[in-house]
C-alpha positions as a printed NumPy array, in Angstrom:
array([[-205.433,   27.973,  -51.399],
       [-203.876,   24.542,  -52.013],
       [-206.178,   21.878,  -53.343],
       [-206.833,   18.657,  -51.5  ],
       [-205.054,   15.665,  -52.92 ],
       [-207.468,   12.926,  -53.8  ],
       [-206.873,    9.217,  -54.143],
       [-207.085,    7.35 ,  -57.39 ],
       [-210.759,    6.757,  -58.238],
       [-212.074,    3.722,  -56.42 ],
       [-212.995,    0.638,  -58.403],
       [-216.657,   -0.12 ,  -59.036],
       [-218.47 ,   -0.753,  -55.776],
       [-218.996,   -4.352,  -54.794],
       [-222.308,   -5.481,  -53.441],
       [-222.811,   -4.738,  -49.776],
       [-222.498,   -8.403,  -48.843],
       [-219.28 ,   -8.927,  -50.826],
       [-217.722,   -5.852,  -49.272],
       [-218.63 ,   -6.887,  -45.738],
       [-217.35 ,  -10.431,  -46.281],
       [-213.85 ,   -8.95 ,  -46.541],
       [-214.01 ,   -8.348,  -42.799],
       [-214.156,  -12.087,  -42.162],
       [-210.362,  -12.634,  -41.805],
       [-210.416,  -10.142,  -38.922],
       [-213.607,  -11.552,  -37.413],
       [-212.516,  -15.214,  -37.739],
       [-210.536,  -15.291,  -34.453],
       [-213.685,  -14.257,  -32.546],
       [-216.129,  -16.377,  -34.561],
       [-217.103,  -18.453,  -31.519],
       [-217.915,  -15.358,  -29.504],
       [-219.861,  -13.955,  -32.452],
       [-221.819,  -17.205,  -32.677],
       [-222.546,  -17.177,  -28.945],
       [-223.598,  -13.535,  -29.17 ],
       [-225.948,  -14.283,  -32.063],
       [-227.286,  -17.282,  -30.164],
       [-227.937,  -15.216,  -27.034],
       [-229.732,  -12.49 ,  -29.008],
       [-231.731,  -15.13 ,  -30.884],
       [-232.839,  -16.807,  -27.664],
       [-233.833,  -13.404,  -26.294],
       [-235.94 ,  -12.743,  -29.398],
       [-237.532,  -16.192,  -29.229],
       [-238.351,  -15.555,  -25.585],
       [-240.146,  -12.421,  -26.71 ],
       [-242.122,  -14.46 ,  -29.269],
       [-243.329,  -16.768,  -26.509],
       [-245.072,  -13.863,  -24.783],
       [-247.974,  -13.717,  -27.309],
       [-248.584,  -17.441,  -26.828],
       [-248.801,  -16.939,  -23.064],
       [-251.144,  -13.973,  -23.557],
       [-253.373,  -16.062,  -25.8  ],
       [-253.419,  -18.773,  -23.148],
       [-254.417,  -16.215,  -20.498],
       [-257.284,  -14.885,  -22.599],
       [-258.632,  -18.285,  -23.65 ],
       [-257.984,  -19.839,  -20.238],
       [-258.241,  -17.977,  -16.9  ],
       [-260.039,  -14.944,  -18.359],
       [-262.544,  -16.889,  -20.5  ],
       [-263.131,  -19.436,  -17.738],
       [-263.09 ,  -16.835,  -14.934],
       [-260.435,  -19.01 ,  -13.221],
       [-258.207,  -16.508,  -11.423],
       [-256.311,  -19.31 ,   -9.672],
       [-254.693,  -20.303,  -12.963],
       [-253.507,  -16.732,  -13.618],
       [-250.436,  -16.39 ,  -11.262],
       [-248.354,  -19.157,  -12.928],
       [-248.88 ,  -17.611,  -16.357],
       [-248.025,  -14.129,  -15.065],
       [-244.898,  -15.583,  -13.43 ],
       [-243.983,  -17.145,  -16.766],
       [-244.299,  -13.734,  -18.46 ],
       [-241.982,  -12.268,  -15.805],
       [-239.439,  -15.052,  -16.328],
       [-239.506,  -14.525,  -20.103],
       [-238.942,  -10.79 ,  -19.649],
       [-236.   ,  -11.325,  -17.283],
       [-234.551,  -13.962,  -19.613],
       [-234.732,  -11.569,  -22.548],
       [-232.975,   -8.795,  -20.614],
       [-230.27 ,  -11.142,  -19.294],
       [-229.519,  -12.582,  -22.717],
       [-229.186,   -9.128,  -24.292],
       [-226.81 ,   -8.111,  -21.508],
       [-224.745,  -11.258,  -22.019],
       [-224.557,  -10.566,  -25.744],
       [-222.959,   -7.155,  -25.201],
       [-220.503,   -8.424,  -22.6  ],
       [-219.424,  -11.359,  -24.767],
       [-218.48 ,   -9.143,  -27.731],
       [-217.172,   -5.927,  -26.165],
       [-213.551,   -6.92 ,  -25.485],
       [-212.839,   -9.087,  -28.573],
       [-214.275,   -6.507,  -30.973],
       [-212.032,   -3.857,  -29.465],
       [-209.173,   -6.23 ,  -30.295],
       [-210.439,   -6.587,  -33.879],
       [-210.445,   -2.815,  -34.3  ],
       [-206.942,   -2.606,  -32.867],
       [-205.687,   -5.267,  -35.298],
       [-207.283,   -3.556,  -38.283],
       [-205.922,   -0.158,  -37.328],
       [-202.47 ,   -1.678,  -36.815],
       [-202.545,   -3.299,  -40.264],
       [-203.646,   -0.035,  -41.863],
       [-200.894,    1.96 ,  -40.188],
       [-198.26 ,   -0.648,  -41.033],
       [-199.362,   -0.593,  -44.667],
       [-199.169,    3.192,  -44.78 ],
       [-195.597,    3.046,  -43.509],
       [-194.552,    0.636,  -46.245],
       [-196.378,    2.11 ,  -49.233],
       [-194.171,    4.109,  -51.605],
       [-193.878,    7.873,  -51.534],
       [-195.813,    8.038,  -54.816],
       [-198.874,    6.726,  -52.976],
       [-198.661,    9.429,  -50.296],
       [-198.122,   12.079,  -52.966],
       [-201.589,   11.508,  -54.378],
       [-203.576,   10.835,  -51.166],
       [-204.755,   13.59 ,  -48.863],
       [-203.714,   13.091,  -45.252],
       [-207.29 ,   13.67 ,  -44.084],
       [-208.523,   10.825,  -46.282],
       [-206.067,    8.465,  -44.616],
       [-206.867,    9.839,  -41.163],
       [-210.608,    9.299,  -41.642],
       [-209.975,    5.691,  -42.679],
       [-207.981,    5.061,  -39.516],
       [-210.551,    6.656,  -37.203],
       [-214.147,    7.182,  -38.364],
       [-214.222,    4.26 ,  -40.812],
       [-212.652,    1.945,  -38.255],
       [-215.301,    2.896,  -35.696],
       [-218.061,    2.289,  -38.255],
       [-216.781,   -1.212,  -39.003],
       [-216.42 ,   -2.138,  -35.33 ],
       [-219.893,   -0.863,  -34.513],
       [-221.306,   -2.888,  -37.403],
       [-219.778,   -6.074,  -35.995],
       [-221.044,   -5.177,  -32.526],
       [-224.695,   -4.54 ,  -33.287],
       [-226.039,   -4.378,  -36.882],
       [-224.389,   -7.621,  -38.028],
       [-225.8  ,   -9.546,  -35.077],
       [-229.267,   -8.131,  -35.499],
       [-229.369,   -8.526,  -39.254],
       [-229.021,  -12.235,  -38.548],
       [-231.191,  -12.323,  -35.418],
       [-233.994,  -10.144,  -36.77 ],
       [-234.142,  -12.12 ,  -40.011],
       [-234.441,  -15.416,  -38.127],
       [-236.873,  -13.874,  -35.658],
       [-239.047,  -12.654,  -38.517],
       [-239.064,  -16.119,  -40.099],
       [-239.888,  -17.762,  -36.761],
       [-242.607,  -15.197,  -36.013],
       [-244.087,  -15.65 ,  -39.49 ],
       [-244.201,  -19.414,  -39.006],
       [-245.847,  -18.857,  -35.624],
       [-248.503,  -16.593,  -37.172],
       [-249.304,  -19.262,  -39.771],
       [-249.837,  -21.793,  -36.974],
       [-252.223,  -19.35 ,  -35.308],
       [-254.253,  -18.533,  -38.454],
       [-252.992,  -18.805,  -42.001],
       [-255.556,  -16.356,  -43.38 ],
       [-254.487,  -13.532,  -41.106],
       [-250.843,  -14.403,  -41.739],
       [-251.254,  -13.984,  -45.499],
       [-252.882,  -10.578,  -44.991],
       [-250.052,   -9.485,  -42.7  ],
       [-247.404,  -10.572,  -45.254],
       [-248.894,   -8.672,  -48.208],
       [-246.295,   -5.816,  -47.902],
       [-243.352,   -8.241,  -48.152],
       [-242.908,   -8.066,  -51.957],
       [-243.006,   -4.246,  -52.317],
       [-240.727,   -3.888,  -49.297],
       [-238.103,   -6.153,  -50.897],
       [-238.135,   -4.087,  -54.099],
       [-237.944,   -0.842,  -52.158],
       [-235.031,   -1.944,  -49.992],
       [-233.073,   -3.002,  -53.071],
       [-233.601,    0.395,  -54.66 ],
       [-232.741,    2.087,  -51.371],
       [-229.477,    0.16 ,  -51.075],
       [-228.256,    1.335,  -54.485],
       [-228.933,    5.002,  -53.753],
       [-227.817,    4.986,  -50.133],
       [-224.486,    3.245,  -50.751],
       [-223.441,    5.985,  -53.189],
       [-224.467,    8.737,  -50.779],
       [-222.686,    6.999,  -47.887],
       [-219.455,    6.737,  -49.864],
       [-219.666,   10.367,  -50.9  ],
       [-220.219,   11.476,  -47.287],
       [-217.237,    9.481,  -46.028],
       [-214.972,   10.921,  -48.725],
       [-216.196,   14.428,  -47.908],
       [-215.419,   13.797,  -44.241],
       [-211.892,   12.878,  -45.277],
       [-211.562,   16.117,  -47.255],
       [-212.726,   18.076,  -44.208],
       [-210.116,   16.354,  -42.061],
       [-207.465,   17.379,  -44.594],
       [-208.567,   21.027,  -44.468],
       [-208.511,   21.033,  -40.672],
       [-205.058,   19.472,  -40.548],
       [-203.668,   21.897,  -43.129],
       [-205.187,   24.828,  -41.268],
       [-203.682,   23.793,  -37.947],
       [-200.22 ,   23.064,  -39.351],
       [-200.243,   26.178,  -41.528],
       [-201.867,   28.551,  -39.038],
       [-198.842,   30.858,  -39.067],
       [-198.999,   31.252,  -42.846],
       [-202.754,   31.784,  -42.803],
       [-202.501,   34.49 ,  -40.175],
       [-199.426,   36.11 ,  -41.685],
       [-201.132,   36.522,  -45.061],
       [-204.579,   37.169,  -43.652],
       [-205.986,   34.072,  -45.341],
       [-207.801,   32.625,  -42.341],
       [-211.116,   33.946,  -43.646],
       [-210.52 ,   32.357,  -47.049],
       [-209.731,   29.051,  -45.379],
       [-212.848,   29.391,  -43.218],
       [-214.898,   30.014,  -46.357],
       [-213.399,   26.968,  -48.004],
       [-214.172,   24.898,  -44.924],
       [-217.713,   26.273,  -44.826],
       [-218.258,   25.324,  -48.449],
       [-217.136,   21.774,  -47.835],
       [-219.249,   21.453,  -44.699],
       [-222.297,   22.599,  -46.673],
       [-221.524,   19.992,  -49.329],
       [-221.314,   17.356,  -46.61 ],
       [-224.549,   18.667,  -45.105],
       [-226.314,   18.236,  -48.439],
       [-225.047,   14.673,  -48.713],
       [-226.122,   13.854,  -45.165],
       [-229.551,   15.348,  -45.833],
       [-229.86 ,   13.19 ,  -48.935],
       [-229.   ,   10.155,  -46.832],
       [-231.577,   11.211,  -44.244],
       [-234.181,   11.69 ,  -46.968],
       [-233.549,    8.256,  -48.444],
       [-233.755,    6.659,  -45.01 ],
       [-236.893,    8.625,  -44.118],
       [-238.624,    7.477,  -47.302],
       [-237.689,    3.873,  -46.618],
       [-238.724,    4.082,  -42.987],
       [-242.072,    5.645,  -43.841],
       [-242.91 ,    2.739,  -46.136],
       [-241.431,    0.1  ,  -43.812],
       [-243.576,    1.398,  -40.947],
       [-246.643,    2.397,  -42.944],
       [-247.258,   -0.696,  -45.078],
       [-247.03 ,   -3.234,  -42.208],
       [-249.288,   -1.035,  -40.067],
       [-251.838,   -0.935,  -42.892],
       [-251.597,   -4.709,  -43.317],
       [-251.931,   -5.204,  -39.554],
       [-255.072,   -3.045,  -39.543],
       [-256.554,   -5.196,  -42.294],
       [-255.6  ,   -8.346,  -40.374],
       [-257.241,   -6.938,  -37.238],
       [-260.472,   -6.209,  -39.127],
       [-260.463,   -9.691,  -40.637],
       [-259.707,  -11.231,  -37.24 ],
       [-262.588,   -9.403,  -35.589],
       [-264.887,  -10.665,  -38.346],
       [-263.674,  -14.24 ,  -37.792],
       [-264.114,  -13.936,  -34.   ],
       [-267.627,  -12.531,  -34.474],
       [-268.522,  -15.547,  -36.606],
       [-266.908,  -17.968,  -34.15 ],
       [-264.248,  -19.007,  -36.685],
       [-261.439,  -17.797,  -34.414],
       [-261.035,  -17.603,  -30.656],
       [-260.419,  -14.293,  -28.939],
       [-257.221,  -15.633,  -27.391],
       [-255.877,  -16.704,  -30.784],
       [-256.59 ,  -13.241,  -32.187],
       [-254.82 ,  -11.639,  -29.219],
       [-251.876,  -14.006,  -29.664],
       [-251.73 ,  -13.267,  -33.403],
       [-251.835,   -9.497,  -32.917],
       [-249.218,   -9.716,  -30.131],
       [-246.96 ,  -11.792,  -32.378],
       [-247.4  ,   -9.275,  -35.208],
       [-246.581,   -6.416,  -32.831],
       [-243.53 ,   -8.327,  -31.568],
       [-242.323,   -8.454,  -35.19 ],
       [-242.571,   -4.686,  -35.574],
       [-239.014,   -4.182,  -34.284],
       [-237.424,   -6.717,  -36.695],
       [-239.317,   -5.113,  -39.588],
       [-238.911,   -1.458,  -38.611],
       [-235.227,   -1.919,  -37.784],
       [-234.66 ,   -3.161,  -41.322],
       [-234.215,    0.39 ,  -42.614],
       [-231.664,    1.332,  -39.989],
       [-229.802,   -1.963,  -40.263],
       [-229.613,   -1.732,  -44.054],
       [-228.417,    1.862,  -43.812],
       [-225.695,    0.97 ,  -41.342],
       [-224.715,   -2.1  ,  -43.358],
       [-224.175,    0.177,  -46.357],
       [-222.173,    2.613,  -44.211],
       [-220.022,   -0.274,  -43.003],
       [-219.636,   -1.645,  -46.544],
       [-218.345,    1.678,  -47.878],
       [-216.063,    2.023,  -44.824],
       [-214.752,   -1.476,  -45.56 ],
       [-214.138,   -0.58 ,  -49.197],
       [-212.234,    2.542,  -48.131],
       [-210.183,    0.539,  -45.634],
       [-209.217,   -2.099,  -48.175],
       [-208.452,    0.504,  -50.835],
       [-205.337,    1.215,  -48.79 ],
       [-204.544,   -2.412,  -47.975],
       [-205.027,   -3.384,  -51.631],
       [-202.446,   -0.863,  -52.809],
       [-199.52 ,   -2.996,  -54.024],
       [-196.206,   -2.638,  -52.304],
       [-193.166,   -2.244,  -54.568],
       [-192.354,   -5.675,  -55.946],
       [-195.786,   -7.212,  -55.404],
       [-196.797,   -6.679,  -59.015],
       [-193.594,   -6.787,  -61.041],
       [-191.493,   -9.323,  -59.206],
       [-187.845,   -9.255,  -58.228],
       [-186.516,   -8.282,  -61.633],
       [-189.019,   -5.534,  -62.419],
       [-188.404,   -1.857,  -62.043],
       [-190.455,   -1.8  ,  -58.87 ],
       [-187.903,   -3.949,  -57.083],
       [-188.391,   -6.789,  -54.657],
       [-191.276,   -7.091,  -52.256],
       [-190.719,   -6.   ,  -48.71 ],
       [-192.72 ,   -8.797,  -47.133],
       [-192.98 ,  -11.492,  -49.776],
       [-190.63 ,  -14.21 ,  -50.825],
       [-187.255,  -15.083,  -49.445],
       [-186.195,  -11.465,  -49.21 ],
       [-188.691,  -10.961,  -46.426],
       [-187.405,  -13.899,  -44.431],
       [-183.855,  -12.632,  -44.251],
       [-182.476,   -9.235,  -45.301],
       [-180.554,   -9.254,  -48.541],
       [-176.848,   -8.66 ,  -47.973],
       [-175.63 ,   -5.145,  -48.622],
       [-173.067,   -4.067,  -51.211],
       [-169.798,   -5.914,  -51.408],
       [-167.415,   -4.014,  -49.181],
       [-164.518,   -5.122,  -51.365],
       [-165.884,   -3.52 ,  -54.528],
       [-165.765,    0.097,  -53.26 ],
       [-167.208,    1.432,  -56.485],
       [-169.159,    4.198,  -54.786],
       [-172.467,    5.32 ,  -56.274],
       [-173.074,    4.732,  -59.966],
       [-176.154,    5.765,  -61.955],
       [-176.411,    4.358,  -65.471],
       [-179.11 ,    5.417,  -67.926],
       [-181.464,    6.331,  -65.089],
       [-184.843,    7.641,  -66.19 ],
       [-187.764,    8.712,  -64.054],
       [-191.286,   10.071,  -64.451],
       [-193.922,   10.524,  -61.779],
       [-196.849,    8.07 ,  -62.003],
       [-199.377,   10.896,  -62.378],
       [-197.375,   12.741,  -65.043],
       [-199.168,   13.357,  -68.38 ],
       [-198.632,   10.323,  -70.636],
       [-197.462,   12.482,  -73.527],
       [-195.046,   14.511,  -71.402],
       [-191.266,   13.94 ,  -71.234],
       [-189.553,   12.095,  -68.385],
       [-188.253,   14.293,  -65.598],
       [-184.923,   12.449,  -65.672],
       [-183.99 ,   11.324,  -69.182],
       [-180.886,    9.222,  -68.87 ],
       [-178.702,   10.081,  -65.908],
       [-175.13 ,    8.8  ,  -66.07 ],
       [-173.11 ,    9.681,  -62.996],
       [-170.337,    8.051,  -60.968],
       [-169.547,    9.186,  -57.433],
       [-166.323,    7.472,  -56.464],
       [-166.034,    5.743,  -53.117],
       [-165.213,    8.261,  -50.402],
       [-165.974,   11.179,  -52.7  ],
       [-168.433,   14.012,  -52.089],
       [-170.344,   15.074,  -55.192],
       [-172.33 ,   18.321,  -55.28 ],
       [-175.431,   18.319,  -57.487],
       [-176.521,   21.677,  -58.865],
       [-179.285,   22.638,  -61.242],
       [-182.109,   25.06 ,  -61.814],
       [-185.265,   24.897,  -59.719],
       [-187.457,   22.046,  -60.952],
       [-184.638,   20.254,  -62.736],
       [-185.143,   17.103,  -60.647],
       [-182.32 ,   17.302,  -58.098],
       [-184.446,   16.275,  -55.118],
       [-186.105,   13.541,  -57.161],
       [-182.731,   12.125,  -58.165],
       [-181.575,   11.99 ,  -54.543],
       [-184.806,   10.175,  -53.605],
       [-183.951,    7.371,  -56.055],
       [-180.884,    6.27 ,  -54.085],
       [-182.763,    5.057,  -50.971],
       [-185.626,    3.963,  -53.288],
       [-188.155,    6.409,  -51.941],
       [-189.13 ,    6.448,  -55.61 ],
       [-188.377,    3.701,  -58.097],
       [-186.406,    4.557,  -61.219],
       [-188.467,    4.115,  -64.38 ],
       [-185.469,    2.713,  -66.22 ],
       [-181.736,    2.308,  -65.82 ],
       [-179.69 ,    1.076,  -62.877],
       [-178.349,    2.486,  -59.618],
       [-175.561,    0.63 ,  -57.849],
       [-173.882,    1.067,  -54.481],
       [-170.371,   -0.366,  -54.426],
       [-171.308,   -2.475,  -57.44 ],
       [-174.605,   -3.838,  -56.076],
       [-177.888,   -2.895,  -57.741],
       [-180.108,   -1.17 ,  -55.149],
       [-183.041,   -3.316,  -56.345],
       [-181.198,   -6.374,  -55.087],
       [-180.805,   -4.937,  -51.592],
       [-183.679,   -5.216,  -49.135],
       [-185.207,   -1.879,  -48.278],
       [-184.407,   -2.34 ,  -44.601],
       [-180.737,   -2.837,  -45.375],
       [-180.727,   -0.067,  -47.984],
       [-182.078,    2.471,  -45.515],
       [-179.26 ,    1.491,  -43.132],
       [-176.656,    2.075,  -45.834],
       [-178.053,    5.322,  -47.231],
       [-178.904,    8.165,  -44.857],
       [-180.832,   11.217,  -46.032],
       [-181.315,   14.774,  -44.804],
       [-184.178,   16.438,  -46.655],
       [-184.497,   20.103,  -47.562],
       [-187.684,   20.291,  -45.488],
       [-186.668,   19.134,  -41.993],
       [-189.544,   17.097,  -40.571],
       [-189.6  ,   16.462,  -36.838],
       [-192.097,   14.431,  -34.841],
       [-193.932,   14.986,  -31.576],
       [-191.172,   13.352,  -29.576],
       [-188.018,   14.24 ,  -27.675],
       [-184.879,   15.568,  -29.315],
       [-183.207,   12.228,  -28.541],
       [-185.972,   10.23 ,  -30.224],
       [-185.994,   12.472,  -33.286],
       [-182.248,   12.284,  -33.822],
       [-181.913,    8.564,  -33.07 ],
       [-184.489,    7.75 ,  -35.739],
       [-181.399,    7.762,  -37.97 ],
       [-179.788,    4.993,  -35.893],
       [-182.031,    3.507,  -33.179],
       [-179.186,    1.492,  -31.693],
       [-176.757,    4.385,  -31.364],
       [-175.468,    5.196,  -27.91 ],
       [-175.127,    8.529,  -26.076],
       [-171.671,    9.121,  -27.582],
       [-172.978,    8.927,  -31.145],
       [-175.905,   11.193,  -30.237],
       [-173.549,   13.795,  -28.741],
       [-171.204,   13.587,  -31.741],
       [-174.086,   13.995,  -34.229],
       [-175.429,   17.039,  -32.384],
       [-171.937,   18.503,  -32.335],
       [-171.51 ,   17.931,  -36.075],
       [-174.793,   19.725,  -36.708],
       [-173.781,   22.541,  -34.352],
       [-176.945,   21.847,  -32.333],
       [-175.605,   23.219,  -29.082],
       [-178.936,   24.954,  -28.541],
       [-180.255,   21.571,  -27.326],
       [-178.386,   22.017,  -24.039],
       [-180.381,   25.187,  -23.382],
       [-183.74 ,   23.5  ,  -23.874],
       [-185.715,   22.895,  -20.633],
       [-184.864,   19.172,  -20.475],
       [-181.967,   18.961,  -22.888],
       [-182.197,   16.015,  -25.294],
       [-185.304,   14.807,  -23.43 ],
       [-187.252,   17.947,  -24.39 ],
       [-190.409,   17.365,  -26.426],
       [-190.112,   19.429,  -29.594],
       [-193.851,   19.45 ,  -30.349],
       [-195.759,   18.648,  -33.508],
       [-193.659,   19.26 ,  -36.647],
       [-191.027,   20.797,  -34.37 ],
       [-192.813,   24.15 ,  -34.595],
       [-191.489,   25.121,  -31.177],
       [-188.041,   25.389,  -32.809],
       [-186.731,   27.777,  -35.419],
       [-186.208,   26.671,  -39.013],
       [-182.45 ,   26.566,  -38.538],
       [-182.758,   24.511,  -35.352],
       [-185.04 ,   22.005,  -37.069],
       [-182.62 ,   21.737,  -39.973],
       [-179.684,   21.091,  -37.658],
       [-181.573,   18.317,  -35.854],
       [-182.46 ,   16.786,  -39.224],
       [-178.79 ,   16.902,  -40.197],
       [-177.828,   15.264,  -36.889],
       [-180.367,   12.523,  -37.613],
       [-178.721,   11.899,  -40.983],
       [-175.172,   11.552,  -39.657],
       [-175.798,    9.842,  -36.302],
       [-175.623,    6.353,  -37.82 ],
       [-172.232,    6.957,  -39.486],
       [-173.728,    5.837,  -42.823],
       [-171.727,    4.432,  -45.729],
       [-173.632,    6.653,  -48.153],
       [-174.978,   10.092,  -47.321],
       [-177.516,   12.147,  -49.276],
       [-177.968,   15.778,  -48.241],
       [-180.604,   17.903,  -49.94 ],
       [-179.497,   21.514,  -49.441],
       [-178.923,   20.838,  -45.717],
       [-177.758,   24.333,  -44.738],
       [-180.332,   26.565,  -46.417],
       [-181.926,   27.785,  -43.156],
       [-178.697,   28.57 ,  -41.304],
       [-177.107,   31.945,  -40.72 ],
       [-173.653,   32.591,  -42.159],
       [-171.809,   32.029,  -38.892],
       [-173.591,   28.777,  -38.022],
       [-173.267,   27.603,  -41.623],
       [-169.504,   28.011,  -41.485],
       [-169.301,   26.007,  -38.239],
       [-171.521,   23.223,  -39.621],
       [-169.488,   23.06 ,  -42.829],
       [-166.28 ,   22.696,  -40.861],
       [-167.743,   19.817,  -38.838],
       [-169.332,   18.261,  -41.918],
       [-165.996,   18.   ,  -43.686],
       [-164.917,   15.387,  -41.15 ],
       [-168.118,   13.374,  -41.714],
       [-167.901,   13.644,  -45.494],
       [-164.313,   12.481,  -45.37 ],
       [-165.426,    9.032,  -44.201],
       [-168.425,    8.455,  -46.447],
       [-169.608,    8.616,  -50.04 ],
       [-171.936,   11.58 ,  -50.376],
       [-174.258,   13.318,  -52.797],
       [-175.081,   16.886,  -51.749],
       [-177.705,   19.029,  -53.451],
       [-176.299,   22.544,  -53.432],
       [-177.687,   25.959,  -54.234],
       [-175.053,   28.12 ,  -52.608],
       [-171.313,   28.508,  -53.203],
       [-170.397,   27.559,  -49.653],
       [-172.187,   24.209,  -49.969],
       [-170.578,   23.506,  -53.351],
       [-167.145,   24.005,  -51.833],
       [-167.765,   21.072,  -49.494],
       [-167.619,   18.739,  -52.51 ],
       [-164.717,   17.151,  -54.328],
       [-166.541,   17.443,  -57.654],
       [-169.723,   19.004,  -58.97 ],
       [-172.377,   17.618,  -61.343],
       [-174.626,   19.968,  -63.302],
       [-178.182,   18.679,  -63.91 ],
       [-180.067,   20.214,  -66.83 ],
       [-182.802,   19.03 ,  -69.184],
       [-183.069,   15.726,  -67.342],
       [-179.401,   14.807,  -67.864],
       [-175.998,   15.403,  -66.295],
       [-174.609,   18.148,  -68.496],
       [-171.191,   18.528,  -66.929],
       [-169.024,   17.074,  -64.161],
       [-165.87 ,   18.568,  -62.735],
       [-164.363,   20.496,  -59.893],
       [-165.732,   23.862,  -58.957],
       [-162.855,   25.66 ,  -60.671],
       [-163.071,   23.497,  -63.809],
       [-166.767,   24.147,  -64.249],
       [-166.319,   27.868,  -63.749],
       [-163.985,   27.749,  -66.729],
       [-165.927,   25.346,  -68.935],
       [-169.664,   25.582,  -68.124],
       [-171.658,   28.729,  -68.813],
       [-174.705,   27.148,  -67.193],
       [-172.738,   26.446,  -64.012],
       [-171.487,   30.036,  -63.861],
       [-175.083,   31.219,  -64.306],
       [-176.318,   28.924,  -61.518],
       [-173.626,   30.082,  -59.177],
       [-174.435,   33.706,  -60.132],
       [-171.225,   35.466,  -59.324],
       [-169.102,   32.51 ,  -58.303],
       [-166.277,   33.949,  -60.336],
       [-165.638,   36.2  ,  -57.379],
       [-164.391,   33.161,  -55.446],
       [-161.452,   32.595,  -57.825],
       [-158.809,   34.954,  -59.146],
       [-159.977,   36.836,  -62.219],
       [-156.953,   35.643,  -64.169],
       [-157.958,   32.032,  -63.539],
       [-161.046,   32.55 ,  -65.699],
       [-158.951,   33.433,  -68.781],
       [-158.108,   30.362,  -70.888],
       [-154.483,   29.463,  -71.348],
       [-153.016,   30.846,  -74.551],
       [-155.176,   33.935,  -74.417],
       [-153.354,   37.125,  -75.394],
       [-154.372,   38.682,  -72.129],
       [-152.942,   35.92 ,  -69.975]])
């Protein structure tokens, strides 16, 4: 089974606070609402702290004096405090609900926009499930943290300080006894944070791996069933779920240990304070009402103390989710690290190039496509290994169609990806009509260079939307012409014609139909430069012949590079380039290379049958 791609190892974890502070730019627009929400929750907690004072007053007043007439106002005050607490907590939720949904929307939008602009090399090394989990589960974790744990980390801390001060005003001796667990609890929570943050990060990464397995299983269900590998995939999934289960159990164990101590130590201290209080009351050093008020205050502080474990756990979850979110946003776009003159090219959103698109190639130059000393190696290639492309020199004249042939793995597809800068050349220069592609904004470059990939990818959209991705502003005439060029007449037989939804990955269509729609997408914009990566591999002989005939008209008005594996595709080209050992070994017409290049004859495997046998005998030969 294929292995999950994993992202580059994350940098050393920041502290929880430093990680969470990175959310501030998103939270800043709603800072007033956050402040009001914190204020409302704080007032509600302070209202709760007033209850013990009222209870103490009742015990030392109406009950001690047997004055029942003074009891109703104090009971009414308790009722008012309870209603005030409930109303303030309700207001807190209402105040934050809508703006925090907007924060999540903004963050998800930024993440998606970044994913669209990051280079192909980034997507090559990241599993899709890892990215999906960052855009869904991690986003929910961060929003929930801003909704509840963040507010109550602040409110409960201030409530605890206020309650502690109140207990000292009631009796400092009992207050000191009640605060004895504070020091060990601080040490324990620090140790807990270190262990829990690692487990939380591991669980979130494992969730991302699970999402990748599920996605691969759904998209590849036909392969799994055809080869009877569904049980193997289920076993793989089961293994990963058990690994996640173990991580979640470790998290639960850490939290259980913390919670046991957080609950147990304060309860023990409260029991000691109660015993001491009873002793003081018995010796008339403390009033019964003050003891009741003290114990009620201590009990009111149970929630701020006991919630500490849960709040710390969720803060760590949110911190690791934040780190995972910013791991994507921190990935540099091409040009952000090397500047305009570096091999990575210019930035897409920084500097003057972002303000206005760089002009395209000079129409007067008409130099076609020129590659000079182009080298390329993948970022994750072994450092001691050779470059995939080791000095490509190739000139495709303006208006010419060049076929590119080579053995499997020779780098043909990679070379074609360098023209629209899906990958950045490691060294050398690529020019379009005399203009270096690194000097052309990516937006403009993608308008000039249109690509049809060997693997035709379609989206869950209509036929019209899929084809017009190649030229969003094209009208119905261009759409019809592109479909005709690709011999996609089958579209008319679909239930709703060009408005038919093709389904995820276009799996409702055959491979040949998907390839024809991908070809239509490439030619619909009437591009100046066209790159076709074996565009006819999935077509039957009859359809291939019709597409080739229509393609000749398109190729006659553009400069094209066509990756070819079959003789019929080669014959579409004016000249052919042979790629071998990372270099262009030979360039010529089909007939010339049949005469002069043994490698080309081997690649074409029987191409000699397409030319007269006598043509293969060199001039001057005795047999000629």
